[in-house]
C-alpha positions in Angstrom: 0.9 -20.5 4.6 -0.2 -16.9 5.4 2.2 -16.4 8.3 5.7 -16.7 6.9 9.4 -15.7 7.6 11.8 -14.3 5.0 15.5 -13.5 5.0 16.4 -10.0 6.1 20.1 -8.9 6.2 21.4 -12.1 7.7 18.4 -12.5 10.0 14.7 -13.3 9.6 11.6 -11.1 9.1 8.0 -11.9 9.8 5.1 -11.3 7.5 1.7 -12.3 6.1 1.7 -13.8 2.6 -1.5 -13.8 0.5 -1.4 -15.9 -2.6 -4.0 -15.7 -5.5 -6.2 -18.8 -5.8 -6.2 -19.6 -9.5 -9.7 -20.5 -10.7 -11.5 -18.4 -8.1 -13.1 -15.1 -8.8 -12.2 -12.0 -6.9 -14.8 -11.5 -4.1 -17.5 -9.0 -4.4 -16.5 -6.1 -2.1 -18.9 -3.3 -1.3 -15.9 -1.0 -1.2 -15.1 -1.8 -4.9 -17.5 -0.8 -7.6 -18.2 -3.3 -10.4 -17.6 -2.6 -14.0 -14.6 -2.1 -16.2 -13.9 1.5 -15.3 -10.5 1.4 -13.7 -10.8 -2.2 -12.7 -7.6 -4.2 -12.8 -9.4 -7.4 -11.7 -7.6 -10.3 -13.4 -10.1 -12.5 -15.1 -9.8 -15.6 -17.1 -12.6 -17.6 -18.7 -15.8 -17.3 -16.7 -14.5 -14.5 -14.5 -12.0 -16.7 -12.6 -8.7 -15.3 -11.4 -6.0 -15.8 -13.9 -3.2 -18.4 -13.2 0.3 -17.3 -12.1 2.9 -16.1 -12.2 1.6 -12.9 -10.7 3.0 -9.5 -10.0 4.0 -8.9 -6.3 2.9 -6.2 -3.9 4.5 -5.3 -0.6 1.7 -4.1 1.7 3.0 -1.8 4.5 1.0 -1.5 7.7 -0.1 1.6 9.6 1.3 2.8 13.0 -0.8 0.1 14.7 1.2 -2.7 13.2 0.4 -5.8 11.2 -3.3 -6.2 12.2 -6.3 -8.0 10.7 -7.1 -4.9 8.6 -3.8 -5.0 6.8 -3.9 -8.7 6.4 -7.4 -8.3 4.8 -5.9 -5.7 2.4 -3.2 -8.2 1.4 -6.0 -10.9 0.8 -7.8 -8.3 -1.3 -4.8 -7.9 -3.5 -4.4 -11.7 -3.8 -8.0 -11.9 -4.9 -7.2 -9.5 -7.7 -4.2 -11.5 -8.9 -1.3 -10.2 -6.9 1.2 -12.1 -4.7 1.0 -9.9 -1.6 3.4 -9.8 1.3 2.7 -7.6 4.4 5.9 -7.5 6.4 5.7 -7.0 10.2 8.0 -4.0 10.7 7.7 -4.4 14.5 8.7 -8.0 14.4 6.0 -9.1 16.8 6.6 -6.3 19.3 3.7 -4.1 20.6 3.2 -1.1 18.4 3.5 1.4 21.3 7.0 0.4 21.8 8.0 0.7 18.1 6.0 3.5 16.5 8.4 6.4 17.5 11.4 4.5 16.2 9.5 3.8 12.9 8.8 7.5 12.4 12.4 8.4 13.2 13.4 6.1 10.4 11.0 7.8 8.1 12.6 11.2 9.0 16.0 9.8 8.4 15.1 7.9 5.2 17.0 4.8 6.4 16.9 2.1 9.0 15.9 -1.5 9.7 12.4 -1.0 8.4 13.7 0.0 5.0 16.0 -3.0 5.0 13.0 -5.2 5.8 10.9 -3.7 3.0 13.6 -4.2 0.4 14.0 -7.8 1.7 10.3 -8.4 1.3 10.4 -7.1 -2.2 13.4 -9.3 -3.1 11.6 -12.3 -1.5 8.5 -11.8 -3.6 10.4 -11.2 -6.8 12.4 -14.4 -6.4 9.3 -16.6 -6.0 8.5 -18.9 -8.9 4.9 -17.8 -8.9 5.9 -14.1 -9.2 6.6 -12.3 -12.5 9.4 -10.4 -10.9 7.6 -7.1 -11.1 6.7 -5.6 -7.8 4.7 -2.7 -6.4 4.4 -1.2 -2.9 1.4 0.2 -1.0 1.2 1.7 2.4 -1.4 3.3 4.7 -0.8 6.2 7.1 2.7 5.5 8.5 3.1 2.8 5.9 2.2 5.4 3.2 5.3 7.4 4.2 7.4 4.3 3.9 5.9 3.4 0.6 6.6 6.8 -0.8 10.3 6.7 0.3 10.6 3.2 -1.3 9.5 4.6 -4.7 13.0 5.9 -5.7 14.8 2.7 -4.5 14.9 1.3 -8.0 13.2 -2.0 -7.2 9.5 -1.2 -7.4 7.5 -0.6 -10.6 4.7 1.4 -8.9 3.9 2.8 -5.5 0.5 3.6 -3.8 0.6 6.1 -1.0 -2.5 6.5 1.2 -2.5 9.5 3.5 1.2 9.2 4.1 3.3 12.2 4.9 5.5 13.7 2.3 9.0 15.0 3.1 9.7 18.7 2.8 12.4 18.1 0.2 10.0 16.0 -1.9 11.5 16.9 -5.2 15.0 15.9 -4.1 13.8 12.8 -2.1 11.7 11.4 -5.0 14.1 11.9 -7.9 14.1 8.7 -9.9 11.0 7.4 -8.3 8.6 4.9 -9.9 5.1 5.9 -10.9 3.0 6.9 -7.8 -0.7 6.9 -7.1 -1.7 8.8 -3.9 -5.0 9.2 -2.0 -5.6 11.8 0.7 -8.5 13.2 2.7 -9.3 16.9 2.5 -10.5 16.8 6.1 -7.3 15.1 7.3 -6.0 16.9 10.5 -2.5 17.1 8.9 -4.0 19.2 6.2 -3.6 19.1 2.4 0.0 20.3 2.2 1.3 16.8 1.8 -0.6 15.8 -1.3 -0.1 19.3 -2.7 3.7 19.0 -2.2 3.6 15.5 -3.7 1.8 16.7 -6.8 4.2 19.6 -7.3 7.3 17.3 -6.9 6.0 14.6 -9.2 5.0 17.1 -11.9 8.3 18.8 -11.7 10.2 15.4 -12.0 7.9 14.3 -14.8 7.1 11.1 -12.9 3.7 9.4 -13.9 1.3 10.0 -11.1 -2.3 10.2 -9.9 -2.7 12.1 -6.7 -6.3 12.7 -5.5 -7.7 14.5 -2.5 -11.2 13.6 -1.4 -12.7 16.7 0.2 -15.2 14.9 2.4 -12.8 12.4 3.9 -10.3 12.5 6.7 -7.3 10.4 7.7 -7.6 6.6 7.5 -10.8 6.9 5.3 -10.0 3.5 3.7 -10.1 1.6 7.0 -13.3 0.3 8.5 -13.7 0.4 12.3 -16.3 -1.1 14.6 -17.7 -0.3 18.1 -15.8 2.2 20.2 -13.0 2.3 17.6 -15.5 3.5 15.0 -16.9 6.2 17.3 -13.4 7.5 18.1 -12.6 7.5 14.4 -15.6 9.7 13.7 -14.6 12.1 16.5 -11.0 12.4 15.1 -12.1 12.7 11.5 -10.7 9.3 10.7 -13.9 7.4 9.9 -14.4 5.1 7.0 -15.8 6.7 3.8 -17.2 3.9 1.6 -17.6 5.9 -1.6 -14.2 7.6 -1.4 -12.5 4.3 -0.4 -14.2 2.6 -3.4 -12.9 5.2 -5.8 -9.4 5.1 -4.3 -9.2 1.3 -4.7 -10.5 1.6 -8.2 -7.7 4.0 -9.0 -5.0 1.9 -7.3 -6.0 -1.3 -9.2 -6.1 0.6 -12.5 -2.7 2.2 -11.8 -1.1 -1.1 -10.7 -2.7 -2.8 -13.6 -1.0 -0.3 -16.0 2.4 -0.3 -14.4 2.8 -3.8 -12.9 1.2 -6.0 -15.5 2.8 -4.4 -18.5 
């Protein structure tokens, strides 16, 4: 089932659907600390994942498209008791041909990608094994999309991971759902984005948890290998296990509070 299609504005969108397996425990992940502190791991008798229906989560990919890393993150959400859909905003096209157009849509705050994301949310919410409550999470470029989806009225919570924040954040985020954000203090785009996000959400009195990890850079929640890992270290985008673990702990706690209520 993982590769699916769903209706989008009279057409069809592509995506990866991860469904919880009732009766199976969430896998042990070295990037996720054990223990009750902040854990939203859904457990039934004997530590097994609870049966559905489950909350839904739309997982938005980075600039590099719907790759194995994003699919693994969707699987991780499913293991924690969420029906997770990662839509392909590039519709199967190479990322180099699509990324500039995607960022133009972010600047404009509208476009086909936003239509696809709302369609993905509606698809999840309509499933019999979904509670109808949905959240959204994004990484890098996807983080910017997730942030701009927060005021749409359809999501109950949003997670923004090192995504840019618009200059008019207070205006753009008026009426937004609760937001959890994670950023790296060594990110080459600086810390002005999380600082701006904190100020806006505080002024708007929107529940939030925005954290900057001083020792991490951009993409610190994504593991690389080989030459990719070496390039990531050179560009301050290398994986930081401890900070990634804490970010996931906070995300699951936040989603547990706002999606499972």
